[in-house]
N, C-alpha and C positions, 0 to 999 in steps of 0.2 A: 260771648260775646257781652261785656258789661257796660259797653261803653255809648257813645255818643249818638247824635243824629247818622240814620241813613248806614248805622249798622245793626244788626239781627239783636234787640232785645228780649235776650232768653227768661222763661219761666221758671219757677222754680221746679229741678227734675224730682219725679218722685219715685218709688222705690222701682216700678214698675219698669225700669229698664238696668234694674242692679247698682243703680248710681247710687245721689247722695242719699237717699231713703227716705228723702221729705215730702214726701206724700204722707197725710195722714192715714190712719185705718178706721174702719170705722167706728169703732168708739169714741174717738174726737169728733163725732159730726154731731152738731148739736139737732141734727135732722136727717142723717142717716146717709149709706150710699144710695141707698135703695127708695129713697122716699121722693127723690124727684126736689129736694131742698137742697144737696150737697155739701159743702165743709163750712162748717160754720162751729170750729172747735170751742164752745167756752165765752162767745161774744157776750157778755148779759147770761139773762136764763133762760133756759133752753124752751122752744115753742111745745106744747101738746102735740104729741104724733100723729100726723094723720094719717086715715083709715086707707089701707090697699082698694083700689075699687075693683081687684079682682078678686081678691081670693077675702077681704071682708076681717085681715089682720092687720095688726098697728105693723109697721114697714121704719120706723126709727125706731130707735133705743130708744126706753123711756130715761127721763131726765136724771133720776137718778142714778143711772148705768156711766153716768157722763163724767160724774163725780172721781170714779174710780181713777189712779194712778195708775195703773197697771194693767190697761186695757191696749198699750201701743206694744205689740211687740214685734219688732222689722224683720225677725227672721221667721215668724211664723209663715205661712203660703198661703196670701190673699185669695179670696174666692172670687171665680169666673164672675163678673157681672152680665157681660152682652159680648157679641163678639162683628164686629163691622167689617162688611166687604167693600172696598172702595167698587166703582163701575167708572170712575177717570180716576187718572194718576192728579196727583197733586203735592206739592211743595210748598209747605209754610213759608214763611217770611221769618217767623220765631224757629223754627224745626221741632213746632209741637204742634199736635193736634187739640183742638181746644172742643169740647161736645159739652155746649151749654143745655141747662135741664131745666135752670130757672135763673132769678137774678134777682136781687135785693138793692132795693132804690133808695126808696122812702125812709129819712133817717127821723127814727122815734126821741130821741134824744140821748140814747144811750149806743145804739146800735142799727143798723140798717135792715130792713125788712121789707115783704113784697109788698109792693105800692097798691094804692088803693084809689090813687087817682086815676080819673077817667082818661084812655087813650093811652096810658102806661104799658110799657115794653110790651109791643103788641107781636113781637117777634120769640113770645113766650106761650106754651100750651099748657096750662094747666091738669088736663085729661088727656088722654090719650083720643083720636078721631075713632069714631066710626066711619068717616070715607074720605076722601081727597081733600084737603085744607090746603089753600094758598096765604103767605102770608106776605106784608110789606116786605119790600128789601133794595137795596139799591146794590147797582151791579157796576158800578164805575169802579175799576181798579179790583174787580173780583172777580174769580174763578170759580165756574159750575162745579161742584162736586157732589156729583149722584151717589148716593151708598143703601146699602141694604143691611138693616141691624136687626140680630138675632137677640130675644131678650132672655137671659138664663135666671135673673134676680126679679122679683116685685119689686114695680115702680111704680109713682102713682103718674105719673108723665114719660112721655116719649124726650130726647133728646137727639141733638144734631150736630155736626160740624160748626164752627159759629156763624151766624147770621143764614139761618135757613129760610127758605122760598114753598117748601111743600113738605107735608106729609100723608103718608098717604099706605091704610093699613094693607096687609096681602095676607093671604093663605099660610097658617103656618107647618111647612113641610115636615117639620119632625116635632112633633108635640113631646115625645120624650123627652129629649133633649132642650128642647124650648120653651118660654111661657108667650112667647107670642112674636112676630116679625112685623117689619113695617120697611116702607119704603121715605129715604127723606132727600130733599135737593137743598141744597147749601150753595150760596155764593161767598166762599171764602177768599179771605185778603190774600191776594197777587203783587197788591202795590209793595214798592222799595220802600223802606219806611224815611227814606229821604225827600219821598213823591208826598210827605203827609205835611212836610212842615210849612207851606204856605196855606194846606186850610184852613177854615175859619172854624171853630168850634161852635155846636150845637144845630139847630133845627130850624130855619125861619117859619116851618109853618108850627110848631108846639103852640098851643098856648100858654097864656101866660102861667098858668096853676101848675102846666107840666112843667115849662122852665123852673119856674122857683121851685119844684120838687127836686129836679136834677141838679141843682144848683144850691141846694140848702147847703151851707156851709155848720161846721161846727161853732157851739158861740165863744169855746175858750180860744182868745186872742192868740195863744201861744201858737194854732197851726196857720194863722196869718202870716207872723212874725216869721217862723221856721219857711215858709214855701217862700216869700219874699226875699227870705236871706240864701236861699239855694239859686232863684233863678236868676236872681242878680248879677251870677256870675256868669251869665250868657253871653256871648258875641252880639255886638249888636244889632248886626243883619237877623238874626234871629230869637231876638230877646222879645219880640211881639207875636211870635209865633208860640199859638198854644200847644202846637203837638209836640215844640222844642221844651217848653217849661214842663211838660209832662215828661219825659224823657229824662231829661236834668233833676228832677224828682224821686224819678225812679230810680237811677244811676245812683242818687244817693241814698237811698232807701238800702240798694243790693249791699251800698260798703258799712251799710250803721246798723243793719240788722244782723239778727243771730237766728237761726232756725234750731226750733224743738218744739218736738210734739209734747214735750212734759211740763211746758210751763202754759198755763191756763187764765191767770188773769183773773180769777175769777172773785178778786176781793173787795172791790168798788162796782158804784153802779155804773162808770164810764169806764168799762175794759180798754178802750183804744187808748184814749190818755194816760191810762194806767200805762200801758203798753210803750207806745212812742214816747213818752218821756217818764219813761221809768227805763226797766233793763232792754228793753226792744229785746227781749227773748221769746220768741212765738213763733207761730208757722202762717200759714196760706192765710186764714180768718182776718187773721191780726196783722197780716201785710196789706190786705187787700182793704181795709177800714181804713189804715194809713193814707194810703196811696189815693183814696177816694176823699180824703175828708182835705190832704194837702192840696188836692186837685182843684177841688169844688172852693179853697181858697182862695186860690187867683183867677177863678172865674172859668174855669173847667169843666161844664157837664160831667158826670161822672157818676157809674153805679158797680156793683159785685154783681159779678156772673160766677154762675155755681155747677156742676156739673161732674164731668172728669177733664182731666190731662193727660193724655200720651203720648208719650217723645216719638218723632217720628222715626227714627231709627228703629225702632222696635217694626217694623213693618217688616224687616229684613230681606226690602226686596220683593215680597208680597202683595196681593192684594187683601189679605184679612187682618183684621187688628184686634188682637185680645183685651176687652175692658175687665180690668181687676180691680178689685175695693181698694185696694190701697194706690189707687188712681184718682181717688175723688179729692177735687181741690175744689177751690174758691179764687178769682182773680178780679182785677181790678179793667176796667172797662172806662173808654172817654169817647164823646161824641164827636165826631167832623163832619160836617157838611158836606154832601156829597160823595160822605165814605159811611156814614150810620157807626153802630159803636165797633170799637177797636181796640180789640186784644193789648194790653201793655204789662205783662207780670211783672211781678217782683220777682228776684232771684237772690236770696241772701247767699253773700261769699262767704259767712261765718256758720256751717254746722256742725252742730252736737249730738245729731241722731244717726244713726251706723246704718249703713248701706240694707237696700230691701232685697226682698227674696227675687234672685235673678227672672226674668221672664223664660216659660215654657216655649220653646219655637215650636215644639211638636204638637201639643197642644191648640199653639195657637192655629197651626195649619190645619187640624184636624176640624177644630169646629169652623174653620173658612169654609173648607169643605163641605160640610154637613148643614152649613147656612146657606148657601147659593142655592138659587131659585133650580129646581129640577127641568130639565128637558121635558117638553111636553111630547105626548103621545103621537101627535103627528108629523113630531121633530125628530124623533128617536123609533122610527116605523123597524120591524123587525125584518128577516131576510124573506119570509112571507105575504106580510106587506108589499112590500115592495116590489115582488112578484106580479103581485094582482094585479099594479099600475099599468093603465093603456100605454104612456112613455115608455115602460122601460120594457115593454115590450114590442112597440117599434124600436127602439136603442134595439134591443138585443138581435133584431130580426137584419137590423142594418150593416152590426158587427160582424154575424154571420154569415149575411150576403157578401162582404167584403172580404172577408176572410177565403170563404170558397171560389172568389175572383181568381186571388193572388194565386193561389194553389194551383188553379187551372193555368193559370199565367204562366207558372213558374215551371210546371211539365210542359205544356205549350212550348215555352222556350229552349226546356231543354232536347224536346222531339226534333224540333226542326235544328239545331245542334248536331243529332244525331244523322238526321235527312238530310242534312245541307249538301253533302257531294254527290248524292244523285242528282243533282241541280246543278250544280258548279258549271261554270267556262271552264277552260282549261288554263286561263290565267289565276283563276280563285282554287283548284282544285288542291292544289298539295295544301294549302294554308288550312281551308276547310276539313280537308280529311286528317291534318295532326291532329285540328281540334277536337273532332270527334274521336279521336283516337285516344286523346288526354281524356275526354269526361268518360269513355271506356274502362281506363287502368282506374282512372279515380271510383268508381264504382266499385272495380274490385280491390279498393283501399291501398293503389299503389299513386303516392303523389309526391309531385317534385319538394326537396325537404328544402328549407333557407338559404339559401348562397351556394345550391346546388346547378351544375349547366344544364341546357341540355343535352348536349352528348353524355356528361356524366349520368344524365338519371336516365339515356337510353342504352347505357351500358348494361348500368343497375337492372332494368326491366326484362333484359334478352333473352333470360331464358324461359319468362312467361311470351313474352312478344317478340321474336326474333327480328320479325319484318319493322316493326320500330325504330329499329338503329339507321337502318338506310333509308325511312319517310324523314328521319329528324334530320 
């Protein structure tokens, strides 16, 4: 859905689901899919590669590699980055899962970069924790989602479904396949978009410095003029709503932008302006910068989140989700009071790239099974261990005792039916004698067939029991 408030604003659909193939590959990322900096293809100069804290080797492509025009190959098989096992079911309002690993919040005059202001972006970790850590989170309008993440590529920091609350390292149960494992608990958005229309923008607890950073606009006045022109078309009842303004700008960008990973906008010192007020052809990083600058122009605190975006349908009804290199993504976020950071991604209606490689469902299922927490020995006892348990011996004795009593009772009842004629009075003698004869014939394999009368049965067995005819 491309449209208005209360609907489902969609993010750009990457090659992960075999759709438009819009997600950039590793070659287009200024900081690489494995570095923890997400997608930043060519907005300004590339930062120096960060060093991997595990292996001590660079996990980002060197800046000169980003200048190559042939790095993007939509038909090449994307590399698996990680597999996420969902311990709680969750349906995202956007129909996409956003796994945030980093954030760019501070404007340096050319591009958004990681913030240096104290207290900024407390929901982002810069490295893997060595013990459980808790992050501040707003739970209103959100749903708790617990996940287990098994990494297959080196990353500088963990990622989690948007709005993480806790990160906790866990034992890597399959080191031959995975580089590390951890658990994450997130409070992901559950509230429908129309429920956000009355929310105020920003956080009253922010410092002046922090608020100024999230609101710092572009110095080019064309951003303000364009944002005001777009939002003036809003109905009177929602014209003052920050979220309505953000959606209006998002919808305008959806219609006006064209997606292509081959357009880099490296020519000038201000790639965002070159993109937005130029040919408007680019990809996720350009889209996110344009959205954030337009939102800030009308007083909406905003930043860029980066990490991975995977279509919800890729789960295929299962609990595991494979994250691949072409799922790397950057998206715009706005801050609403009482909700925290809300993802409102841009989905260009015009796409020039080819569709990406389809999802390997068998691989996703296999890796998900390998990443699941193994059953502890106490929970998976073999037969010999079970037999040793006192409660098992007691239960087995009770079952055998009841079975023996039932067997004795059945044979006792059968014996009584045979002996009953000897103790019967004259009135009951014929009845119990006839029953005893039926039991004896049954032991010999002679029983009445379905629908057979007593008389017909007596005539059929007359050769074996001639006295049974007059008894009948």
